[in-house]
GULO-507448 format. One record per residue: residue in one letter; x negated, y, z of N, C-alpha, C in turn. Coordinates in pm, whole numbers, plus 50000, padded with zeros to 5 digits. Each point is the difference from the previous one (the first is absolute). Example, Ala and Ser with C-alpha at 12.3 -4.5 7.8 and 13.67 -1.06 7.14 Angstrom:
% GULO-507448
a486814943150780500895011950000499105012050000;s500355010549928499185011950006500775010950073;
% end
This chain:
% GULO-507448
m487555040047422500624987550042501394999049938;a500344988549943501314998249939501084999950107;p501195005349969501104999750097500324985650039;l500314997950127500374986750047501424996749958;s500254987349969501364995749975500785001050129;a501185005849997500765002350122501494999549972;p500784996250100501455000549983500465014549997;p501185002549946500525013850001500305004450142;p499985013250027500365004850133501364994750041;s500094994950121501234993750046500004999150150;a501194999650061500104997850143499724985450033;a499944991249900499694985950021498684997049933;p498924998850075498704997649939499864985749949;r498994997949920499624986549959499154994150113;t500414988850055499304994050114499314987149959;t498734998750036499224988049976499384995750131;r499354988349999499354994850121498524998049971;i499165003650097498564998349987499464993450125;a498814994049989499364993750115499215010450078;a500044998650133499175008150090499514990850110;g498904993049973499514990250097501014988950019;p500444997750125500904988750027501465002749968;v500355012049956501405003449975500175005149858;t501255000249954500335006849876500865012150034;l499825010649921500655012750025500935003649885;a501115006450033500885005849900499505014049966;v499735002449872499485012849952501035006249906;h500335012750025501055006949926499385010349905;d500254998349873499495008849894501135009149958;w499875012950033501055009849974499875006649863;g498914996849929499835005549866499335013550001;g500165007249890499405013149985498704999549923;e499545011549962498715001649932499225010850073;g498704998550003499185010150067499144994050109;a499585008450093499114995750107500704989950090;p499274989650043500634989550081500125004150147;i501084995350063500195002250142500614987550062;l499524996650119500484988450075500655005050128;l501214994950032500775004350115500084988550102;a499645002750126499944989850105500985003550112;h500864990650035501155002650086499704997850149;p500915004650088499834998350145500414986050047;t499744997450128500434987750065501514998449993;g500424987749968501414996550001500745003549872;f499365006949907500675004149877499524991449882;h499895005749883499604992549880499625010149893;g499434995149891499485008949898501055007849925;r501244995350000501045007149925500655011250081;i499605001650127500415011850075499515012849932;w498944998649919499415011449931500795004049874;a501124993649969500695002649873500235014849971;p500515008150095500215014249967498715007349968;v498924996750070498705006249973499444994649868;a500074987049981499424993849880500645005349872;t501325000949997500665004649877499695014749972;r499845008050105499615014049980498575000949949;l499124991750053498615000149953499924995849854;v500754989949962500024995849859500465011649912;a501065006850043500505011349922498985011349990;d499125000950101498975010450001498724995949929;g499994987949941498854996149919499004990850066;w500434992650103499134990350066500324985949953;r499044991050020500174985549979500054993850138;v501134994050039500304997550141500194985150031;w499374995950109500214986750057500305001350150;s500734990350052500094997950144499994984950023;f500054995750125499944985750028500564997350138;d500324987250026500444995650132498804994150073;f499655005650117498964993950081500414986050043;r499024991750034500274986550051501005000650117;g500934990850000501024999650104501165009549977;h499965007649891501025010049971500604997449861;g501245004249981500614998749868499954985949947;e499544998749874499924986949935498604994250005;s499095006150074498654994350014499994988950105;d498994991449988499874988850094499665005050140;a500374992050097499515001750137498784991150019;p498955004850064498784991850015500224988250092;d499284989049972500044988550090499495004250137;g500654994950103499585003550135500455013650045;h500715007449911500535013250035498915009350054;d498885000349930498915009050036500255013549934;y500325010150081500295013249945498975010350040;s498734995950001498925009750008500155009949886;w499805012950030500195010149897498904999649894;h498934992950027498984998149896500584991449886;g500964991450031500694992649895500815009249910;f500595010450056500725009749919499045007849910;a498795002550051498985006449916499644990949883;d499914987050025499734990549892501115000349895;d501245001550046501135001049906499835012149908;a499685011550059499835012149919498884998449899;r498924993750042498874998149908500404990749885;a500764989550030500414990749895500895006949898;v500895008750045500885007049906499205010049918;a499065007150063499155009249924499224992649892;a499494988150034499274992049901500934995649887;h501234996750032500984996449899500245011849904;m500075011950055500215011949918498825002449907;t498794999350053498825002749917499814989149895;a500374987650034499914989349900500945002549883;a501105007350027500955003449895499565012349920;g498845005750037499465011249924500045013350068;a500505000550125500085012650071498655003850060;e499795012950018498875004850077500284997650148;p498985001150087500304999350144501085010150035;p501074995550064501155008850018499865009550119;l500725010949994500345007250121500964991050075;a499834999050132500884991750080500685008550105;a501304998150015500795007050099500574989950097;g499735001850128500464990650100500745006950113;h501034993450050500845005450106499874991150122;s499635005850114499954993150128499024988249993;k500484987650020499114988549987499364999449862;g500735003949898499445000049865498805009149990;g500045011550067498855009049999498804994150072;a500244993650114498894993750072499374988949918;a500824992249929499474989349916499115005649889;l500395011349942499175006149896498675004750056;v500015005850120498755004250065499084988150020;l500534989250055499174988150025499454994349869;c500815000149896499554994949871498885008549943;e500185013049996499015008849940498725000250082;a500094999250132498804999750084499174987549974;a500684988849981499304987349977499554998349856;h500735006249906499734998249857500065013649931;p498945007950015500025013649944500305000149850;r500695010749960500365002749860501104990749950;t500684993050093501234993049959501035010149952;f500045011550065500975010549969499275012849964;s500635008149917499405012849963500235010550107;r501174999850062500365009050110501024992850087;l500145004850124500994994650092500925011350049;w501294997949986501035008750057500684992050108;l499925004650125500424991950114501055007550081;y501214994750002501055006250082500054992950135;e499595007350103499994995050138499454985750009;p498764998149955499404986750009499854995950146;v500284987550030499894995150138498534996950028;v499275010750028498584999350034499855007650132;l499974992750109499945006350132498595005350025;p499875012150055498685006050019499284994350122;v499644987249991499224993250104498844992949932;d498855000150063498804994649936499994984749996;d500584993550099499984985450005501394994449974;p500074989049926501314993949976500674996150132;l501315001450002500784996050116500404985349988;p500244993450112500474986149991501424999649945;p500414988649944501404998849956500955002850116;m501115006849968500975003650103501384994949958;p500284987050028501264994249950501255005950062;d499855007250112501175005550066500055015349992;n499285005849903500105014649988501415003749956;p500425012550020501405003749974500474997249858;l499155002449900500424997549862500224985249974;a499114991550056500164985649983501264995150069;t500235004950120501204996050074501275004249926;s499995012249947501165004949924500234991749874;a498914996249932500144992049878500664986650028;r499644993850112500584986950032501505000950027;r500475011850036501435001850028500795004049875;r499325001449889500665005049880501094990449952;r501125005749965501094991749947499534993149873;n500344987049986499494992549885501084991349935;e501245003950015501094993349930500965010649947;w500264999349869500885009749934500924992549906;h501225005149985500954993549910499955005949860;s499395011849985499875006049867498925010850006;i499495003449883499035010949990500655013250042;d501255001949963500675012550036500185001250151;e500254988850068500105000350146498685004350062;a498914994749948498685003750053499725014749973;y500325004749880499775014049967500785009250094;a501254996850024500835008450088499435000450141;a499524988750048499464999650136498705007850010;y499104998049905498715006950005500165015149983;s500975004149920500155014249972500675007650114;s500494992850100500805006550105499225002550129;k498744995450006499275001750126498515000149974;p499235005750097498545000449985499434985950000;p498824998349938499205010449934500295001749851;l500704990349939500115000249855501005010149949;d500815005850089500925010449954499265012649955;a498705000850031499195011449953499724999149851;m500134988349940499684998349858501075006349912;s499595004249882500975004049900500844988049961;a501225002549951500854989049956499324991749892;e499275006649913499294993249890498944990550055;s499255004650098498934991850057500564988450081;l501035002850079500594989350081500594989249911;r500635004049891500554990049907498874991749938;a498885006449967498864992649945499504989650100;y500015003750128499584990550104500994988550011;v501275003050021500994989750033500214990549883;d500045005149878500314991649885499004988749980;y498775001750046498964989949979499584993250130;a500485004850115499484995450129500634987050048;l501144996149942500784988950053500054988449901;r500094987950056500194988149916501104991350061;d500684992549914501004990450045499264988050059;r500264997350126499264989050066500574986249966;g501064999749917500534987249953501404997150046;d500515007850095501354997750050500905012249977;g499575008949908500775011949972499705011750092;v499154997950099499575010750090498665005449952;l499845013150002498755006349957499095002350119;s498704997849980499015002650104498845007849939;l499205006050087498895008449956498884991649940;k499475004449887498854993249941498775001150090;c499835011550065498965001250102500644996250133;d499754987650042500624994950122499635008750120;p500935002750092499675008250116498784995250078;e499784987150007498824995250072498725003349925;v500034999449867498855004249921499725014850023;e501045008249993499835014350024499405002450138;a500474992750101499485001550135498524996550007;q499604989249931498604996150001499125010549932;v500525006249895499245010649933499795011750095;y501075004050069499875011050096499044996450114;a500024987550041499114995750109498535001949964;m499694999349869498625001149955499625014249958;s500895009750023499825013249940498825007850055;g499514996650119498845007050054498724992149993;s500054988449935498884990550007499085000249879;h500275008849901499264999149873498725008349998;g499855009750090498765007750007499775009649887;a501075004649934499825008649883499395013650035;f500235005150120499475013250034498485000249990;a499364989450046498544999349992499514998749857;q500884995749908499614998049860500195012549914;l500635010450053500295011749918498775006449935;p498835000750067498845005949933499564992449875;r500474987749984499624991949883500955002049883;v501065007850020500955002849891499465012049922;g499364997449888499295010549928500845007749901;c501174994949965500835007149902500775011250069;r500435009649918500795011150055501304994550056;t500385004850120501144994650073500845011350057;r501294999049982500925009550064500864992650102;v499995004850124500864994950105501205009550010;v501204994549988501235007850006500804995550122;v500485009750077500834996850117501285008149991;g501054994950063501265007150001500025010950107;e500665010849968500105011350093500704996050130;t500984990949991500804996450117499724985950049;t498894994349959499734986050033499794997850149;g500334988050042499644995550134498974988949995;s499384998249885499064988949981498575005449981;i499525000349878498655005149972500135014849971;d499765008350101500265014349985498755007449953;a500105013449991498905008049946498754999150085;s500154998550132498814999050085499224987249969;i500714989149977499334987649960499465001549858;g500785006049912499545002149863498685007449995;r499835010350084498745007550002498844991350045;q500254991050095498934990950043499594990549889;l500964996149918499694991149887499175007349896;i500415012149962499255006849894498635004550048;d499845002050131498675003450052499004988749977;r500504987749988499124988549978499864996349853;l500865005249917499954996849858498995009149929;p499134994649917499045008549929500665010549911;l501154996449937500675009149907501494999950030;g500365004850118501394999550042500635013650018;d501315000949976500745012050034501364995950055;l500675009550065501244997350071501135008549941;e501184994049988501215007149959501124996650097;v500805009850036501204997950081501215001749909;m500844989749992501175000449912501185006050075;t500485011149953501055007650067501304992050013;g500565000250120501314994350023500074984950005;c498864993149997499994985449993499464993850128;g500454987850027499474991850107499174988749943;h499974988850072499154988949957500444993949868;f501275001749964500504994449874500005010449888;g499025008850000499935010749902500174995749856;p499294989749953500174996049859501424995749965;q500744994950101501394996149976500975011650028;q499615009450084500845011850025499985009549881;d498835002049943499855010349897499094995049888;p500544991849910499174995049889499425011249913;d500755010949982499505010949916498755006450062;a500065002750130498835005850067498824990249999;t500304987150010498944989949996499295000049866;v500775000149892499415000249866499235012949978;a500535011250047499295012749986498684999750074;s499984994050119498764999250078498984991149931;i500444988449951499084990949930499425006749877;t500855006749924499555006449876499035011350030;d500325008050100499075010850040498654994250042;f500044989350078498764993850045499214994349883;a500684993749906499314994149885499265010549918;h500515012249997499415010649919499115009350080;s499844997450129499145008550083498544996849974;p499105009650024498554997649977499494988650086;
% end
């Protein structure tokens, strides 16, 4: 296969827009040559949060893409504000199709939190979309039946209270870096988040591209997608990674997930919590690379 045309490795990817059903998505091309990989972000973030991981992967010989899920970053918000997580699975499939149309093989896909759950739903519904799945604490609750939407769950309630007015990017960075949960991120990762997360609303005040109410609606739907029951349909090799110190998807849940996966294994990332990919980009890249080369 001929090498794909790609931008040079950079902290600023080439961003284009593609259609995904009723919405258009922002897709970030980080460049590189070699095996393709797609990076899927958590709730409330955006595709450029992966910058420290993406640039390391490019340097290690990967061809790297990420994207903004609907309602996040520069991607559209769906009409009617429908944030069923099956829509996020549709987003992942659309980006994978965009990659293969450009000449890539089915990519290895790495997803964090909601991003991991979206990849599971996509691969279960459309086998062989991805060559392998690397999932950091995917939000896949070990229950057989989908739960009803929970608009008042703690994460949704917390999202609605999120500060949404800033006078500068540096002000936002200083605030996020001084208190949980984002103070767990490396300075490099937090800067990647903040630099792309805010937009001028027109009066000189910056607000979040992922509106707090959108984030709350996404959290409200987090138990309603039924991905746990779909795990036996994920036929590609899958690694579930959890943080050693996490308070979210821990090793006990991880073991329940891999017990249902036909080709699953579990890794515990030393010293990390739920924000492992942002806490330790080097360990994240090492884990992905080890997984890619495993039998």
